[in-house]
C-alpha positions as CSV (number, residue, x, y, z in Angstrom):
1,M,31.6,-34.1,-28.0
2,E,33.5,-31.0,-27.1
3,W,31.0,-28.9,-29.1
4,V,28.1,-30.4,-27.2
5,I,29.7,-29.6,-23.9
6,L,30.6,-26.0,-25.1
7,V,27.0,-25.5,-26.3
8,L,25.6,-26.8,-23.0
9,V,27.9,-24.5,-20.9
10,V,27.0,-21.5,-23.1
11,A,23.3,-22.4,-22.7
12,I,23.6,-22.7,-18.9
13,I,25.5,-19.4,-18.7
14,G,22.9,-17.8,-21.0
15,Y,20.0,-19.0,-18.8
16,A,21.8,-17.8,-15.6
17,I,22.2,-14.3,-17.1
18,Y,18.5,-14.3,-18.2
19,A,17.3,-15.6,-14.8
20,Y,19.4,-13.0,-12.9
21,N,18.2,-10.2,-15.0
22,L,14.6,-11.4,-14.6
23,L,15.1,-11.4,-10.8
24,V,16.6,-7.9,-10.9
25,K,13.7,-6.6,-13.0
26,N,11.1,-8.2,-10.7
27,R,12.8,-6.7,-7.6
28,Q,12.8,-3.3,-9.2
29,L,9.1,-3.6,-10.0
30,V,8.4,-4.5,-6.3
31,E,10.3,-1.4,-5.2
32,E,8.4,0.7,-7.7
33,G,5.1,-0.7,-6.5
34,W,6.0,0.0,-2.9
35,S,6.9,3.5,-3.8
36,G,3.5,4.0,-5.5
37,I,1.7,2.8,-2.3
38,D,3.9,5.1,-0.2
39,V,3.1,8.1,-2.4
40,Q,-0.7,7.4,-2.2
41,L,-0.6,6.9,1.6
42,K,1.3,10.2,2.0
43,R,-1.4,11.9,-0.1
44,R,-4.0,10.5,2.2
45,A,-2.2,11.5,5.3
46,D,-1.7,15.0,3.9
47,L,-5.4,15.4,3.2
48,I,-6.5,14.5,6.7
49,P,-5.3,17.6,8.7
50,N,-7.2,19.9,6.3
51,M,-10.3,17.8,6.5
52,M,-10.0,17.6,10.3
53,E,-9.9,21.4,10.6
54,T,-13.1,21.6,8.6
55,V,-14.8,19.0,10.7
56,K,-13.7,20.4,14.0
57,G,-15.8,23.5,13.6
58,Y,-18.9,21.3,13.3
59,M,-18.1,18.4,15.6
60,G,-16.5,20.1,18.5
61,H,-17.9,17.7,21.1
62,E,-16.9,14.5,19.1
63,R,-13.3,14.7,20.5
64,E,-12.9,11.0,20.8
65,T,-13.5,10.4,17.1
66,L,-11.4,13.3,16.1
67,Q,-8.6,12.1,18.4
68,A,-8.7,8.6,17.0
69,V,-8.1,9.9,13.4
70,T,-5.3,12.2,14.6
71,D,-3.6,9.3,16.6
72,A,-4.0,6.9,13.7
73,R,-2.5,9.5,11.3
74,A,0.4,10.0,13.6
75,A,1.0,6.2,13.8
76,V,1.0,6.1,10.0
77,Q,3.6,8.8,9.8
78,A,5.7,7.1,12.4
79,A,5.6,3.9,10.4
80,G,7.1,5.5,7.3
81,N,9.9,2.9,6.8
82,A,8.2,0.0,8.4
83,S,7.6,-3.4,6.7
84,P,4.5,-3.9,4.5
85,A,2.9,-5.9,7.3
86,E,3.4,-3.1,9.9
87,R,2.3,-0.4,7.4
88,S,-0.9,-2.4,6.5
89,R,-1.7,-2.7,10.2
90,V,-1.4,1.1,10.9
91,E,-3.1,2.0,7.6
92,G,-6.0,-0.3,8.7
93,L,-6.3,1.7,11.9
94,L,-6.4,4.9,10.0
95,S,-9.0,3.5,7.6
96,G,-11.2,2.4,10.5
97,A,-10.9,5.8,12.2
98,L,-11.8,7.6,9.0
99,G,-14.8,5.3,8.6
100,R,-16.0,6.2,12.1
101,L,-15.5,9.9,11.4
102,F,-17.6,9.7,8.3
103,A,-20.3,7.7,10.2
104,V,-20.4,10.4,13.0
105,A,-20.5,13.1,10.4
106,E,-23.9,11.8,9.2
107,A,-25.4,13.5,12.3
108,Y,-24.3,16.9,11.2
109,P,-26.4,18.2,8.3
110,D,-24.5,21.5,8.1
111,L,-21.2,19.6,7.8
112,K,-22.6,17.3,5.1
113,A,-23.6,20.4,3.1
114,N,-20.2,22.2,3.6
115,T,-18.5,22.4,0.2
116,T,-15.0,22.3,1.7
117,F,-15.8,19.1,3.5
118,L,-17.4,17.6,0.4
119,E,-14.2,18.5,-1.6
120,F,-12.1,16.7,1.0
121,Q,-14.4,13.8,1.0
122,G,-14.2,13.5,-2.8
123,A,-10.4,13.9,-2.7
124,L,-10.1,11.2,0.0
125,Q,-12.2,8.8,-2.0
126,T,-10.0,9.4,-5.0
127,V,-6.9,8.7,-3.0
128,E,-8.5,5.5,-1.5
129,D,-9.1,4.3,-5.0
130,E,-5.5,5.1,-6.0
131,I,-4.2,3.3,-2.9
132,Q,-6.2,0.2,-3.9
133,L,-4.7,0.3,-7.5
134,S,-1.2,0.8,-6.0
135,R,-1.7,-2.2,-3.7
136,R,-2.8,-4.4,-6.6
137,Y,0.2,-3.3,-8.7
138,Y,2.6,-3.9,-5.8
139,N,1.1,-7.3,-4.9
140,G,1.3,-8.4,-8.6
141,A,5.0,-7.4,-8.7
142,V,5.6,-9.3,-5.4
143,R,3.9,-12.3,-6.9
144,N,6.1,-12.2,-9.9
145,L,9.3,-11.9,-7.8
146,N,8.3,-14.6,-5.4
147,V,7.5,-17.0,-8.3
148,A,10.9,-16.3,-9.8
149,V,12.6,-16.7,-6.5
150,E,10.9,-20.1,-5.8
151,S,10.7,-21.6,-9.2
152,F,13.1,-24.2,-10.5
153,P,15.7,-23.6,-11.8
154,S,15.8,-19.8,-11.2
155,N,15.7,-20.5,-7.5
156,F,19.4,-21.6,-7.8
157,I,20.3,-18.1,-9.2
158,A,18.1,-16.4,-6.6
159,N,19.8,-18.3,-3.7
160,M,23.2,-17.7,-5.2
161,F,22.7,-13.9,-5.4
162,K,20.6,-13.7,-2.2
163,F,17.3,-12.7,-3.8
164,A,14.5,-13.0,-1.2
165,K,10.8,-13.3,-1.4
166,A,9.0,-10.0,-0.9
167,E,6.1,-9.4,1.5
168,Y,2.6,-8.8,0.3
169,F,0.7,-5.7,1.4
170,E,-2.3,-7.2,3.0
171,L,-4.8,-5.9,5.6
172,E,-5.0,-8.0,8.8
173,N,-8.5,-7.0,9.8
174,E,-11.4,-8.1,7.5
175,A,-13.3,-4.8,8.3
176,D,-10.3,-2.8,7.0
177,R,-10.6,-4.5,3.5
178,A,-13.5,-2.2,2.6
179,T,-12.9,1.4,1.6
180,P,-14.6,3.6,4.2
181,Q,-18.1,4.4,2.9
182,V,-18.5,8.1,2.4
183,K,-22.2,8.7,1.8
184,F,-23.8,12.1,2.5
């Protein structure tokens, strides 16, 4: 009888260690995923000033569109340490402003033929694709952590060591879900 109790106690302790380590691993994957999103968003924000300088020469009278992109980029930079929900909100504003910029650029044949602008356009599309991949990775890591935090019996370990559910990186506006179309 004592052996059964001892084996049961060792099994419970073993499971607790396993569950704790799984929660730590999942939390680290969430942090890694968020870091990946952050890097890609910074890359996008860094591309915008150079692209804007190229565009300004062609679209001098489109101040409202240019200002919207500049303001949205400033909001993104100001939200550097914000929650995923806040970051997704301001990133959505930036995506929308960029989409409007590219739509207005359709009216400028010389701009559409400018190699510098085309290079920025291609680089921005690449970054947008990387952002989407980073979002998927992050949201997958969040899902794994949240399942571990809420599942029985690992939820006891999660509550004991104050592991919390993470927040998904989602876009609030349906129109922001699509990557801005960049067709020239």
